[in-house]
C-alpha positions as CSV (number, residue, x, y, z in Angstrom):
1,M,17.9,-7.1,-29.5
2,L,15.5,-9.9,-28.5
3,C,16.4,-13.3,-29.8
4,F,15.6,-17.0,-29.2
5,N,17.3,-18.8,-26.4
6,F,18.7,-21.6,-28.6
7,Y,21.7,-23.6,-27.5
8,C,24.9,-23.1,-29.4
9,F,25.9,-26.6,-30.5
10,T,29.7,-26.6,-30.3
11,I,32.4,-28.8,-29.1
12,V,32.4,-29.4,-25.4
13,L,35.9,-28.8,-24.1
14,L,37.0,-30.1,-20.7
15,I,40.1,-28.1,-19.8
16,I,42.1,-28.5,-16.6
17,F,45.4,-26.9,-17.5
18,Y,46.9,-24.1,-15.4
19,K,47.2,-20.5,-16.7
20,N,50.1,-20.2,-19.1
21,L,49.8,-17.4,-21.7
22,V,52.6,-18.0,-24.2
23,K,53.2,-16.4,-27.5
24,M,53.3,-18.7,-30.5
25,S,57.0,-18.0,-31.2
26,K,57.8,-19.5,-27.8
27,I,55.6,-22.7,-28.1
28,A,57.6,-25.9,-28.3
29,D,56.5,-28.4,-30.9
30,G,54.9,-30.8,-28.4
31,N,53.1,-28.1,-26.3
32,Y,50.6,-26.8,-28.8
33,T,47.7,-28.8,-27.3
34,A,48.3,-27.6,-23.8
35,V,48.8,-23.9,-24.8
36,I,45.8,-23.8,-27.1
37,Y,43.4,-25.4,-24.6
38,T,44.7,-23.2,-21.8
39,L,44.0,-20.1,-24.0
40,I,40.5,-21.4,-24.7
41,K,39.9,-21.9,-21.0
42,E,41.0,-18.3,-20.4
43,K,38.7,-17.2,-23.4
44,Q,41.7,-15.8,-25.3
45,Y,40.1,-16.8,-28.6
46,N,41.9,-14.3,-30.8
47,D,45.3,-15.7,-29.6
48,V,44.1,-19.2,-30.5
49,I,43.1,-18.0,-34.0
50,E,46.5,-16.4,-34.5
51,I,48.3,-19.6,-33.4
52,I,46.3,-22.0,-35.6
53,N,46.4,-19.7,-38.6
54,N,50.2,-19.6,-38.4
55,M,50.5,-23.3,-38.2
56,S,51.6,-25.3,-41.3
57,D,48.7,-26.5,-43.6
58,N,49.2,-30.1,-42.5
59,N,48.6,-29.2,-38.8
60,R,45.9,-26.5,-39.4
61,N,43.8,-28.5,-41.8
62,T,43.3,-31.4,-39.5
63,R,39.9,-32.1,-37.9
64,P,41.0,-30.8,-34.4
65,G,42.7,-27.7,-35.9
66,L,39.6,-26.7,-38.0
67,S,37.2,-27.5,-35.2
68,L,39.0,-25.3,-32.7
69,L,39.4,-22.6,-35.3
70,A,35.7,-22.5,-36.1
71,Y,34.8,-22.6,-32.4
72,C,37.0,-19.6,-31.7
73,Y,35.8,-17.7,-34.7
74,Y,32.2,-18.2,-33.5
75,Y,33.0,-16.9,-30.0
76,T,34.7,-13.8,-31.3
77,D,31.5,-13.1,-33.3
78,D,33.2,-13.7,-36.6
79,F,30.3,-15.8,-37.8
80,Q,31.2,-15.5,-41.5
81,N,34.6,-17.3,-41.0
82,A,33.0,-19.7,-38.6
83,S,30.4,-20.7,-41.1
84,T,33.0,-21.2,-43.8
85,I,35.1,-23.5,-41.7
86,Y,32.1,-25.5,-40.4
87,E,31.0,-25.9,-44.0
88,Q,34.5,-27.3,-44.8
89,L,34.3,-29.6,-41.8
90,A,30.8,-30.9,-42.8
91,A,32.1,-31.7,-46.3
92,L,35.2,-33.5,-45.1
93,W,33.5,-35.4,-42.3
94,P,29.8,-35.8,-43.4
95,Q,29.1,-38.4,-40.8
96,E,29.5,-35.8,-38.1
97,V,26.0,-34.2,-38.0
98,D,27.1,-31.6,-35.4
99,Y,29.2,-29.8,-38.0
100,K,26.2,-29.4,-40.2
101,L,24.2,-28.1,-37.4
102,Q,27.0,-25.7,-36.3
103,H,27.3,-24.5,-40.0
104,A,23.6,-23.6,-40.0
105,Q,23.9,-22.0,-36.6
106,S,26.8,-19.8,-37.8
107,L,24.9,-18.8,-40.9
108,Y,22.0,-17.8,-38.8
109,S,24.2,-15.8,-36.4
110,A,25.7,-14.0,-39.4
111,G,22.3,-12.9,-40.6
112,R,22.4,-15.1,-43.7
113,Y,18.9,-16.5,-43.1
114,E,18.2,-18.0,-46.5
115,D,21.5,-19.9,-46.5
116,A,20.9,-21.0,-42.9
117,L,17.5,-22.3,-43.7
118,R,18.8,-24.4,-46.6
119,A,21.6,-25.8,-44.3
120,A,19.1,-26.6,-41.5
121,N,16.7,-28.3,-43.9
122,G,19.5,-30.5,-45.2
123,I,19.9,-32.2,-41.7
124,T,17.6,-35.2,-41.7
125,T,19.5,-37.5,-39.3
126,S,17.4,-39.2,-36.6
127,G,17.8,-37.7,-33.1
128,Y,18.3,-34.2,-34.3
129,E,14.7,-33.3,-35.1
130,N,14.1,-31.2,-32.0
131,K,17.4,-29.2,-32.4
132,V,16.7,-28.6,-36.1
133,R,13.2,-27.5,-35.4
134,K,14.3,-25.0,-32.7
135,L,17.0,-23.6,-35.0
136,T,14.6,-23.4,-38.0
137,A,12.1,-21.5,-35.8
138,A,14.9,-19.1,-34.9
139,I,15.8,-18.6,-38.5
140,R,12.1,-18.0,-39.4
141,Y,11.9,-15.5,-36.5
142,G,15.0,-13.7,-37.9
143,M,13.3,-13.5,-41.3
144,E,10.2,-11.9,-39.7
145,D,8.2,-15.0,-40.5
146,I,6.4,-15.0,-37.2
147,A,3.7,-17.4,-38.3
148,G,6.2,-19.9,-39.5
149,A,8.2,-19.7,-36.3
150,R,5.1,-20.1,-34.2
151,S,4.0,-23.1,-36.3
152,L,7.4,-24.8,-35.8
153,L,7.3,-24.2,-32.0
154,E,3.8,-25.5,-31.7
155,T,4.8,-28.8,-33.3
156,N,7.7,-29.1,-30.9
157,S,7.6,-31.7,-28.2
158,G,8.6,-29.2,-25.5
159,L,6.7,-29.5,-22.2
160,N,4.8,-26.6,-20.5
161,D,7.3,-26.5,-17.7
162,D,10.3,-26.1,-20.1
163,P,11.6,-22.5,-19.6
164,D,12.8,-22.5,-23.2
165,T,9.2,-22.8,-24.3
166,D,8.2,-19.7,-22.3
167,I,11.2,-17.8,-23.6
168,N,10.6,-18.6,-27.2
169,Y,6.9,-17.8,-27.0
170,G,7.8,-14.6,-25.2
171,C,9.9,-13.6,-28.1
172,L,7.1,-14.3,-30.6
173,L,4.6,-12.3,-28.4
174,Y,7.1,-9.4,-28.2
175,K,7.5,-9.4,-32.0
176,E,3.7,-9.2,-32.3
177,S,3.7,-6.2,-30.0
178,R,1.9,-8.1,-27.2
179,Y,4.2,-6.8,-24.6
180,E,2.1,-7.7,-21.5
181,E,1.9,-11.3,-22.5
182,A,5.5,-11.5,-23.5
183,L,6.5,-10.0,-20.2
184,Q,4.6,-12.7,-18.3
185,K,6.3,-15.5,-20.3
186,F,9.7,-14.0,-19.5
187,L,8.9,-13.7,-15.8
188,N,7.7,-17.3,-15.7
189,A,11.0,-18.4,-17.2
190,Q,12.9,-16.3,-14.7
191,T,11.0,-18.0,-11.9
192,M,12.1,-21.4,-13.2
193,L,15.7,-20.5,-14.1
194,G,16.6,-17.8,-11.6
195,Y,18.7,-14.8,-12.7
196,R,19.9,-14.9,-16.3
197,P,21.4,-11.7,-17.8
198,H,19.7,-12.0,-21.2
199,L,16.4,-13.1,-19.6
200,S,16.5,-10.1,-17.3
201,Y,17.3,-7.9,-20.3
202,S,14.2,-9.3,-22.1
203,V,12.1,-8.4,-19.0
204,A,13.5,-4.9,-19.0
205,L,12.8,-4.5,-22.7
206,C,9.1,-5.4,-22.2
207,Y,8.8,-2.9,-19.4
208,Y,10.4,-0.3,-21.7
209,K,7.8,-1.0,-24.4
210,L,5.1,-0.6,-21.8
211,K,6.5,2.8,-20.8
212,D,7.3,1.5,-17.3
213,F,10.8,3.0,-17.3
214,T,11.2,2.6,-13.5
215,S,10.8,-1.2,-13.6
216,S,12.9,-1.4,-16.8
217,L,15.8,0.6,-15.2
218,K,15.6,-1.7,-12.1
219,H,16.3,-4.8,-14.2
220,I,19.0,-2.9,-16.2
221,G,20.6,-1.9,-12.9
222,D,20.7,-5.5,-11.8
223,I,22.5,-6.5,-15.0
224,I,25.1,-3.7,-14.6
225,D,25.7,-4.2,-10.9
226,R,26.3,-7.9,-11.4
227,G,28.6,-7.2,-14.3
228,I,30.7,-4.8,-12.2
229,R,30.9,-7.3,-9.4
230,E,31.6,-10.4,-11.4
231,H,33.6,-9.0,-14.3
232,P,35.8,-6.1,-13.2
233,E,38.1,-7.0,-16.2
234,L,35.4,-5.5,-18.6
235,G,36.2,-2.0,-17.5
236,I,32.6,-0.8,-17.0
237,G,32.4,3.0,-16.5
238,M,36.2,3.5,-16.9
239,T,35.8,5.5,-20.1
240,T,33.3,7.9,-18.5
241,E,35.7,8.5,-15.6
242,G,38.4,9.5,-18.1
243,I,40.6,6.4,-17.7
244,E,42.1,5.1,-20.9
245,V,41.2,1.5,-21.2
246,R,42.1,-0.9,-24.0
247,S,39.4,-2.7,-25.9
248,V,37.9,-5.7,-24.1
249,G,36.9,-7.2,-27.4
250,N,33.7,-9.1,-28.3
251,T,34.4,-11.9,-25.9
252,L,32.1,-14.7,-24.8
253,T,32.1,-13.2,-21.3
254,L,30.9,-9.9,-22.7
255,H,28.1,-11.6,-24.7
256,E,26.9,-13.7,-21.8
257,S,26.8,-10.7,-19.4
258,A,24.2,-8.8,-21.6
259,L,26.0,-5.6,-20.6
260,I,26.0,-4.1,-24.1
261,E,22.3,-4.7,-24.5
262,A,21.6,-3.3,-21.0
263,F,23.6,-0.1,-21.6
264,N,22.0,0.4,-25.0
265,L,18.5,0.1,-23.4
266,K,19.5,2.4,-20.6
267,A,20.6,5.0,-23.2
268,A,17.3,4.5,-25.1
269,I,15.3,5.2,-22.0
270,Q,17.3,8.4,-21.1
271,F,17.0,9.5,-24.7
272,E,13.3,9.1,-24.7
273,K,13.1,11.1,-21.5
274,N,15.1,13.8,-23.4
275,D,18.0,13.5,-21.0
276,I,20.7,13.4,-23.7
277,D,23.6,13.8,-21.4
278,S,22.6,10.7,-19.4
279,A,22.1,8.8,-22.6
280,R,25.6,9.7,-23.8
281,E,27.0,8.7,-20.3
282,A,25.3,5.3,-20.6
283,M,26.9,4.8,-24.0
284,T,30.4,5.6,-22.6
285,D,29.9,3.5,-19.5
286,M,29.6,0.3,-21.5
287,P,32.7,-2.0,-21.7
288,P,35.2,-0.3,-24.1
289,R,35.7,-1.6,-27.6
290,W,37.3,-0.3,-30.8
291,E,34.9,1.3,-33.2
292,E,35.4,-1.6,-35.7
293,E,34.3,-4.0,-33.0
294,L,31.0,-2.2,-32.2
295,D,27.7,-4.0,-33.0
296,S,25.1,-2.3,-35.2
297,V,22.8,-1.4,-32.3
298,T,25.6,0.4,-30.4
299,L,26.8,2.2,-33.5
300,H,23.2,3.3,-34.2
301,N,22.7,4.6,-30.7
302,Q,26.0,6.4,-30.7
303,A,24.9,8.2,-33.9
304,L,21.7,9.4,-32.3
305,C,23.3,10.5,-29.1
306,S,26.0,12.5,-30.9
307,V,24.0,13.9,-33.8
308,D,23.2,17.2,-32.0
309,M,26.9,17.9,-31.3
310,S,28.2,16.5,-34.5
311,P,25.5,16.0,-37.2
312,T,28.0,15.0,-39.9
313,Q,29.5,12.3,-37.8
314,G,26.1,11.0,-36.8
315,F,24.9,10.9,-40.4
316,H,28.0,9.1,-41.5
317,K,27.4,6.3,-38.9
318,L,23.8,5.8,-39.9
319,Q,24.7,5.8,-43.6
320,F,27.4,3.2,-42.9
321,L,24.9,1.0,-41.2
322,M,22.5,1.3,-44.1
323,Q,25.2,-0.1,-46.4
324,Q,25.6,-3.3,-44.3
325,S,23.7,-6.5,-44.9
326,T,21.9,-6.3,-41.6
327,Y,21.1,-3.2,-39.5
328,P,18.6,-2.1,-36.8
329,Q,15.1,-1.7,-38.2
330,E,15.0,1.9,-36.8
331,T,18.0,3.0,-38.8
332,L,16.2,4.0,-42.0
333,Q,13.4,6.0,-40.3
334,N,15.8,7.8,-37.9
335,L,18.1,8.8,-40.8
336,L,15.1,10.2,-42.7
337,I,13.8,12.0,-39.7
338,L,17.2,13.5,-38.8
339,Y,17.7,14.7,-42.4
340,C,14.3,16.4,-42.3
341,K,15.0,17.9,-38.9
342,H,18.3,19.5,-40.1
343,G,16.8,20.6,-43.4
344,Y,18.5,18.1,-45.7
345,H,15.3,17.4,-47.6
346,D,17.0,16.5,-50.8
347,L,19.1,13.9,-49.0
348,A,16.0,12.5,-47.4
349,S,14.4,12.2,-50.8
350,D,17.5,10.4,-52.2
351,V,17.4,7.9,-49.3
352,I,13.8,7.1,-50.0
353,S,14.6,6.5,-53.7
354,T,17.7,4.4,-52.9
355,Y,16.0,2.2,-50.3
356,S,12.6,2.0,-52.0
357,P,12.6,-1.9,-52.0
358,V,12.9,-2.1,-48.2
359,K,11.0,1.1,-47.2
360,D,7.7,-0.8,-46.9
361,K,9.3,-3.3,-44.6
362,Y,11.2,-0.9,-42.3
363,L,8.9,2.2,-42.4
364,S,5.5,2.3,-40.9
365,N,2.6,4.0,-42.8
366,Y,2.8,6.9,-40.3
367,I,6.6,7.5,-41.0
368,R,6.2,7.3,-44.8
369,E,3.3,9.7,-44.8
370,F,5.0,12.1,-42.4
371,V,8.4,12.2,-44.2
372,D,6.6,12.6,-47.6
373,A,4.6,15.6,-46.3
374,V,7.7,17.3,-44.8
375,I,9.7,16.8,-48.0
376,A,6.7,18.2,-50.0
377,Q,6.8,21.3,-47.9
378,Q,9.8,22.6,-49.7
379,T,8.1,22.7,-53.1
380,S,4.4,22.8,-52.3
381,P,3.5,24.1,-48.8
382,D,-0.2,23.9,-49.5
383,E,0.1,20.2,-50.5
384,A,2.2,19.5,-47.5
385,Y,-0.3,21.2,-45.2
386,R,-3.2,19.1,-46.7
387,K,-1.3,15.8,-46.2
388,L,-0.4,16.8,-42.6
389,D,-4.0,17.9,-41.9
390,N,-5.3,14.5,-43.0
391,M,-2.9,12.8,-40.7
392,A,-3.8,15.1,-37.8
393,N,-7.5,14.4,-38.3
394,K,-7.0,10.6,-38.3
395,L,-4.8,10.8,-35.2
396,A,-7.2,13.1,-33.4
397,D,-10.0,10.5,-34.0
398,S,-7.8,7.8,-32.5
399,L,-7.0,10.0,-29.5
400,R,-10.7,10.6,-28.8
401,K,-11.4,6.8,-29.1
402,A,-8.5,6.1,-26.7
403,T,-9.8,8.7,-24.3
404,R,-13.3,7.1,-24.3
405,S,-11.8,3.7,-23.8
406,V,-9.8,4.9,-20.8
407,Q,-12.9,6.5,-19.3
408,E,-15.0,3.4,-19.8
409,S,-12.3,1.1,-18.4
410,R,-12.0,3.2,-15.3
411,E,-15.8,3.3,-14.8
412,A,-15.8,-0.5,-15.2
413,R,-12.8,-0.7,-12.8
414,D,-10.9,-2.8,-15.4
415,D,-7.4,-1.7,-14.5
416,K,-5.7,-3.9,-17.1
417,R,-7.8,-2.5,-19.9
418,A,-7.4,1.0,-18.6
419,K,-3.7,0.6,-18.6
420,S,-3.7,-0.7,-22.1
421,A,-5.9,2.1,-23.4
422,L,-3.7,4.7,-21.6
423,L,-0.6,3.3,-23.3
424,D,-2.4,3.4,-26.6
425,Y,-3.3,7.0,-26.0
426,E,0.3,8.0,-25.1
427,N,1.7,6.2,-28.2
428,T,-0.9,8.0,-30.5
429,L,-0.1,11.3,-28.8
430,E,3.6,10.8,-29.6
431,K,2.6,10.6,-33.3
432,F,0.1,13.5,-33.2
433,I,2.5,16.1,-31.7
434,P,5.1,16.0,-34.5
435,V,2.3,16.3,-37.1
436,T,1.0,19.4,-35.3
437,M,4.5,20.9,-35.1
438,A,5.1,20.3,-38.8
439,Q,1.8,22.1,-39.7
440,A,2.7,25.0,-37.5
441,K,6.2,25.2,-39.0
442,I,4.8,25.8,-42.4
443,Y,3.3,29.1,-41.2
444,W,6.3,29.8,-38.9
445,D,8.6,29.8,-42.0
446,L,6.2,32.2,-43.7
447,E,6.4,34.4,-40.5
448,N,2.6,34.0,-40.2
449,Y,2.7,33.5,-36.4
450,A,-1.0,34.2,-35.8
451,Q,-1.9,31.2,-38.0
452,A,0.6,29.0,-36.3
453,E,-0.9,29.9,-33.0
454,T,-4.4,29.0,-34.4
455,I,-3.1,25.5,-35.4
456,F,-1.7,24.9,-31.9
457,Y,-4.9,25.9,-30.2
458,K,-6.8,23.4,-32.4
459,S,-4.9,20.6,-30.5
460,V,-5.2,22.1,-27.0
461,E,-7.6,19.3,-25.9
462,F,-4.9,16.7,-26.3
463,C,-1.6,18.5,-25.8
464,N,-2.3,21.0,-23.1
465,E,-0.1,19.1,-20.6
466,N,2.7,18.3,-23.0
467,D,5.9,20.3,-22.4
468,T,7.0,20.2,-26.1
469,W,3.6,21.6,-27.2
470,R,3.6,24.3,-24.5
471,L,7.2,25.3,-25.4
472,H,6.3,25.9,-29.1
473,V,3.1,27.8,-28.2
474,A,5.3,30.0,-26.0
475,H,7.7,30.7,-29.0
476,V,4.8,31.6,-31.3
477,L,3.4,34.0,-28.7
478,F,6.8,35.5,-28.1
479,M,7.3,36.2,-31.8
480,Q,4.0,38.1,-31.8
481,E,5.2,40.1,-28.8
482,K,2.4,38.7,-26.6
483,F,4.9,38.6,-23.7
484,K,2.4,38.2,-20.9
485,E,0.9,35.1,-22.5
486,A,4.3,33.8,-23.4
487,I,5.3,34.0,-19.7
488,A,2.4,31.8,-18.8
489,F,3.8,29.0,-21.0
490,Y,7.5,29.5,-20.4
491,E,7.4,29.9,-16.7
492,P,6.0,26.4,-15.7
493,I,8.7,24.7,-17.9
494,V,11.5,26.7,-16.1
495,K,10.0,26.2,-12.6
496,K,9.7,22.5,-13.2
497,N,13.5,22.4,-13.7
498,Y,14.4,25.2,-11.4
499,N,16.8,23.1,-9.3
500,N,18.6,22.0,-12.4
501,I,18.1,25.2,-14.4
502,L,21.0,24.6,-16.8
503,S,19.1,21.6,-18.2
504,V,16.6,24.1,-19.7
505,S,17.4,25.4,-23.2
506,A,19.2,28.7,-23.1
507,I,16.9,30.3,-25.6
508,V,13.9,29.5,-23.3
509,L,15.6,31.2,-20.4
510,A,16.5,34.2,-22.6
511,N,13.0,34.6,-24.0
512,L,11.5,34.4,-20.5
513,C,13.9,37.1,-19.2
514,V,13.0,39.3,-22.2
515,S,9.3,38.7,-21.6
516,H,9.7,39.7,-17.9
517,I,11.6,42.9,-19.0
518,M,9.0,43.8,-21.6
519,T,6.2,43.5,-19.0
520,A,8.1,45.6,-16.5
521,Q,9.0,42.6,-14.3
522,N,12.6,43.5,-14.1
523,E,13.1,42.0,-10.7
524,E,11.9,38.5,-11.9
525,A,14.3,38.7,-14.8
526,E,17.2,39.7,-12.6
527,E,16.4,36.9,-10.1
528,L,16.4,34.4,-13.0
529,M,19.7,35.7,-14.3
530,R,21.3,35.5,-10.8
531,K,20.1,31.9,-10.5
532,I,21.7,31.0,-13.9
533,E,25.0,32.8,-13.0
534,K,25.1,31.0,-9.6
535,E,24.6,27.6,-11.3
536,E,27.3,28.3,-13.9
537,E,29.7,29.2,-11.2
538,R,29.0,26.0,-9.3
539,L,29.4,24.0,-12.5
540,Y,32.7,25.8,-13.3
541,Y,34.2,24.7,-9.9
542,Q,33.0,21.1,-10.5
543,E,34.0,20.8,-14.1
544,P,36.5,23.6,-15.0
545,E,36.9,22.5,-18.6
546,K,33.2,22.3,-19.4
547,K,31.8,25.3,-21.3
548,V,28.2,26.5,-20.7
549,F,26.6,29.4,-22.6
550,H,23.2,29.9,-20.8
551,L,24.0,33.3,-19.2
552,C,25.9,34.3,-22.3
553,I,22.9,33.7,-24.6
554,V,20.5,35.4,-22.1
555,N,22.7,38.5,-22.1
556,L,23.1,38.4,-25.9
557,V,19.4,38.2,-26.4
558,I,18.6,41.0,-23.9
559,G,21.4,43.1,-25.4
560,T,20.1,42.6,-28.9
561,L,16.6,43.5,-27.8
562,Y,17.8,46.8,-26.3
563,C,19.9,47.6,-29.4
564,S,16.9,47.0,-31.7
565,K,14.9,49.5,-29.5
566,G,17.6,52.1,-29.9
567,N,19.0,51.8,-26.3
568,Y,22.6,51.1,-27.4
569,E,24.3,52.0,-24.2
570,F,22.5,49.4,-22.1
571,G,22.3,46.9,-25.0
572,I,26.0,46.9,-25.8
573,S,26.8,46.7,-22.1
574,R,24.9,43.4,-21.9
575,V,26.6,42.1,-25.1
576,I,30.0,42.9,-23.5
577,K,29.0,41.2,-20.3
578,S,27.8,38.1,-22.3
579,L,31.3,37.4,-23.6
580,E,33.1,37.5,-20.3
581,P,35.4,35.7,-19.7
582,Y,36.4,35.9,-23.4
583,N,38.5,32.7,-23.3
584,K,35.4,30.6,-22.5
585,K,32.5,32.5,-24.2
586,L,34.0,33.9,-27.4
587,G,33.1,31.6,-30.3
588,M,31.8,31.6,-33.8
589,D,28.2,31.8,-32.9
590,T,28.5,34.3,-29.9
591,W,30.7,36.6,-32.0
592,F,28.2,36.6,-34.8
593,Y,25.4,38.0,-32.7
594,A,27.8,40.4,-30.8
595,K,29.2,41.9,-34.0
596,R,25.6,42.4,-35.4
597,C,24.9,44.8,-32.5
598,M,28.2,46.6,-33.0
599,L,27.5,47.0,-36.8
600,S,24.0,48.3,-36.0
601,L,25.6,50.9,-33.6
602,I,28.2,51.9,-36.3
603,E,25.4,52.2,-38.9
604,N,23.4,54.6,-36.8
605,M,26.5,56.6,-35.8
606,T,27.3,57.0,-39.5
607,K,23.7,58.2,-40.2
608,H,24.0,60.6,-37.3
609,I,20.9,59.1,-35.8
610,I,22.6,58.6,-32.4
611,V,25.3,60.4,-30.5
612,M,27.0,58.5,-27.6
613,R,29.1,59.5,-24.6
614,D,32.9,59.3,-25.0
615,S,33.1,56.9,-22.1
616,F,30.8,54.5,-24.0
617,Y,33.0,54.6,-27.1
618,N,36.0,53.8,-24.8
619,E,34.0,50.7,-23.5
620,C,33.4,49.6,-27.0
621,L,37.1,49.9,-28.0
622,V,38.2,48.1,-24.9
623,F,35.8,45.3,-25.7
624,L,37.0,45.0,-29.3
625,N,40.6,45.0,-28.0
626,Q,39.8,42.0,-25.9
627,C,38.1,40.2,-28.8
628,E,41.1,41.0,-31.0
629,F,43.4,39.5,-28.3
630,H,41.4,36.3,-27.7
631,G,40.0,35.8,-31.2
632,K,43.1,34.6,-33.1
633,E,42.0,31.0,-33.2
634,V,38.2,31.7,-33.3
635,A,36.9,31.3,-36.9
636,T,34.0,33.5,-38.1
637,M,32.5,31.0,-40.6
638,P,32.6,27.2,-41.1
639,E,35.6,26.0,-43.0
640,E,33.6,24.7,-45.9
641,E,32.1,28.2,-46.5
642,E,35.2,30.2,-46.4
643,S,36.9,31.6,-49.5
644,T,40.4,30.0,-50.1
645,S,41.8,33.4,-51.1
646,K,40.7,35.0,-47.8
647,K,41.2,32.1,-45.4
648,E,43.7,34.0,-43.3
649,L,41.0,36.7,-42.6
650,N,38.5,34.1,-41.2
651,N,39.0,34.9,-37.5
652,V,37.6,37.2,-34.9
653,T,40.8,39.1,-34.5
654,C,40.6,40.5,-38.1
655,E,36.9,41.4,-37.8
656,A,37.4,43.0,-34.4
657,R,40.2,45.2,-35.8
658,L,37.9,46.2,-38.7
659,L,35.1,47.2,-36.4
660,K,37.5,49.1,-34.2
661,S,38.8,51.1,-37.2
662,L,35.2,52.0,-38.2
663,I,34.5,53.3,-34.7
664,L,37.7,55.3,-34.7
665,R,36.9,56.8,-38.1
666,Q,33.5,57.9,-36.8
667,L,35.1,59.6,-33.8
668,E,37.4,61.5,-36.2
669,Y,34.3,63.2,-37.6
């Protein structure tokens, strides 16, 4: 997160002792000073805290003891304890103004802005005006009082060639969403100061906001490369490589390196590019810390990166953050959007009610209107559609204005204005597409796919080149069995990622294969399936433990299609193939779709609608035998849905035996 570059006013310690890590139990009475200062030199602040806290009250409650304890608490990010002890020091030695300043600084770092402001305003000693003004400006900045922070800085006596001035104004401009101007301020400061990790991070953050991901990643890469070279003890990337590393803690070195901020920003960029695997990798690459040591931004980003694999865990992390005194501003809106995405509309409504006092502060008008419309969809689809349509019309007008602005800027050869207008267009489009999707979903849920298609084509002038929009249009066409048109939308998406085909959603590949088959383009379907099989084999040799289900899902979809058309021999053969090898592909979801095809077969056999060859029945029995053997530990329904009295029957083995008995009974007749 961006913050002011204010100095931390703490005790200056000149330490020249040699390295001598000694446990408290082994410290001789006369060696406390040497040991403690040596530990501080080595930045072993937690050890110092333990030693001082275990001293007798007479030794601990001295001025040096309390000063060192507060100092160490501050540099372990325990700002609450630091502020308490600095307050005690300021009361015991009121003539030492530094303690008062450090007390205010600790309160500010702890996010207690009102208390920090009162403490800072209480410092009136001559010679401290400039420091107090800087700290007060930082507090105002933290309180979102941008005008107040700017006013304080403008009355400051700083010179134009002072890099702190550029950095502080850069922070204000960033907060005002004037990213181009903020970037220039940070670059000016970088020219004067040279490389500084946090300054480089601020530059990367501005590039991120300007959608210049390449430049942003370059500066992030510089921070990470220097961190690896200069601080190998931080264990960067060790967790991703599978090496168990103990927590490095929230040390001063870690804070000064800006590595946590850099990895979080890298994850955000990859997440925005929809490369979730790379985002997760960035999160695991950062220096290892225990979960209780994680900062709020890291915990927030971990929740977003893991929510697709473990929604419950992701929700718990976001809910935990919302219960803290401070949390990232995006937490509330992301929790609401994820609840709506996963269908927990009642929970979303409860969150809005619970956090009603802060929703105006943390939620934009767009998010409030969008979430309100999506929640209304459950009880009043017509009202929800009306709200979404109003939003879509406003955003469409903004897109047209932005388009005209881009054209006029290019005609005037004003590159700066054109770039700004294009960024505005892209930001508006990011808001417009979810609104269009939500409108179409209303009719999708009603299975009125023709009307959903009509809604999509209303937005074709803006969204024609957007992959998300094209993908959903393809799905709507597929559901209407307009397979030829669906191919025209699916195929460019697949070809765009053909060299990394497993990055494409399995259902997209399955629908494209089905569309090829239904339009008599069997060769194209077979070629695509061979490509998927080849990529899965390659991945298996590289990562034997990793499970991929692309070919499995493609075969399941094709098998289900043929079964629905009455061609059970070919359909069931594809279903059987989809689950090979059984130890890797047999799971709760894959078994659900496989058994549906088997049940459909048995139903039609019972009604004497179909008669199959004996060899086909033998294939089915062999298949069910394999499922019975490999399915002992594979549940058939989530644990929370299973009946307690029939818990032992909740596995594939039992269901496979039942299906096998039904087929054998049919053969008897």
